[in-house]
C-alpha positions in Angstrom: -162.4 -42.1 26.4 -162.2 -39.2 28.9 -159.3 -36.8 28.8 -158.2 -38.0 32.2 -158.1 -41.7 30.9 -156.2 -40.6 27.8 -153.7 -38.8 30.0 -153.0 -42.1 31.7 -152.5 -43.9 28.4 -150.0 -41.2 27.3 -148.2 -41.6 30.6 -147.9 -45.3 30.0 -146.3 -44.6 26.6 -143.9 -42.3 28.2 -142.9 -44.7 30.9 -142.4 -47.5 28.4 -139.4 -45.6 27.0 -138.0 -44.4 30.3 -139.1 -40.7 30.0 -138.1 -38.7 33.1 -139.8 -36.0 35.1 -143.3 -36.8 33.9 -145.9 -34.2 35.0 -149.6 -34.0 34.4 -151.1 -30.5 34.4 -154.9 -30.3 34.9 -156.0 -27.1 33.0 -159.7 -27.7 33.2 -160.3 -25.0 35.8 -158.2 -22.4 34.0 -160.2 -19.9 32.1 -159.5 -19.9 28.3 -157.1 -22.9 28.5 -156.4 -24.5 25.2 -156.9 -28.1 26.4 -157.9 -30.1 29.5 -154.5 -31.6 30.3 -150.8 -31.2 29.4 -148.7 -34.3 29.9 -145.0 -33.3 30.0 -141.9 -35.4 30.1 -138.2 -35.1 29.4 -135.8 -37.3 27.4 -132.0 -37.3 27.2 -131.6 -37.4 23.4 -133.4 -36.8 20.1 -133.5 -40.6 19.6 -135.2 -41.1 23.0 -137.7 -38.3 22.2 -138.6 -40.1 19.0 -139.0 -43.4 20.8 -141.2 -41.8 23.4 -143.5 -40.3 20.8 -143.7 -43.6 18.9 -144.5 -45.4 22.2 -147.3 -42.9 22.9 -148.7 -43.4 19.4 -148.7 -47.2 20.0 -150.4 -47.0 23.4 -153.1 -44.6 22.1 -153.7 -47.0 19.2 -153.9 -50.0 21.5 -156.5 -48.1 23.6 -158.6 -47.7 20.5 -158.2 -43.9 20.3 -157.6 -41.9 17.1 -154.1 -40.7 16.2 -152.9 -37.3 17.3 -154.8 -34.5 15.6 -151.6 -32.7 15.1 -147.9 -33.4 15.8 -145.0 -31.0 15.6 -141.3 -30.9 16.3 -140.3 -34.5 15.2 -137.9 -33.1 12.6 -135.9 -31.0 15.0 -135.9 -33.5 17.9 -135.8 -31.0 20.7 -139.5 -30.6 21.6 -142.2 -32.9 20.2 -145.8 -31.8 20.7 -148.6 -34.3 20.2 -152.1 -32.8 20.2 -155.0 -35.1 21.0 -157.3 -32.1 21.4 -158.3 -32.6 25.1 -154.8 -33.8 26.0 -151.5 -32.4 24.7 -148.3 -34.3 25.2 -145.0 -32.4 25.3 -141.8 -34.4 25.0 -138.7 -32.2 25.7 -135.0 -32.4 25.8 -134.2 -31.4 29.4 -132.6 -28.0 28.5 -135.5 -27.1 26.2 -138.0 -27.9 28.9 -136.2 -25.6 31.3 -136.0 -22.8 28.6 -139.7 -22.9 27.8 -140.9 -23.4 31.4 -144.5 -24.6 30.7 -144.9 -25.6 34.3 -144.3 -21.9 35.3 -146.3 -20.5 32.4 -149.4 -22.4 33.4 -148.7 -22.0 37.2 -152.4 -22.0 38.1 -152.8 -25.6 36.9 -153.1 -28.5 39.3 -149.8 -30.3 38.8 -149.3 -34.0 39.5 -145.7 -35.4 39.3 -145.6 -39.0 38.1 -141.8 -39.5 38.5 
């Protein structure tokens, strides 16, 4: 599966649990980028963040892809990072997303707002 197709599967998982402010950042043309795509969303509680991450895992599994290579942040419930190598999903509490400002940090990326 291409990184672009995997991004769409991840978006579906986010939408299933009502994630807000979903953004896809295409990093392929940025020199020395760590991945091809960031898919970023927000949730309103640590419970919702956990549900979103589980939904992403389910959708990726249904699509026949391997589980995330690495996952971090589930224990603290403020920012969950799911690393699928070519695509990295970031699930933030709204205030944490504003604090870390990934969209500004990677400002040269092509940004597509989903909702």
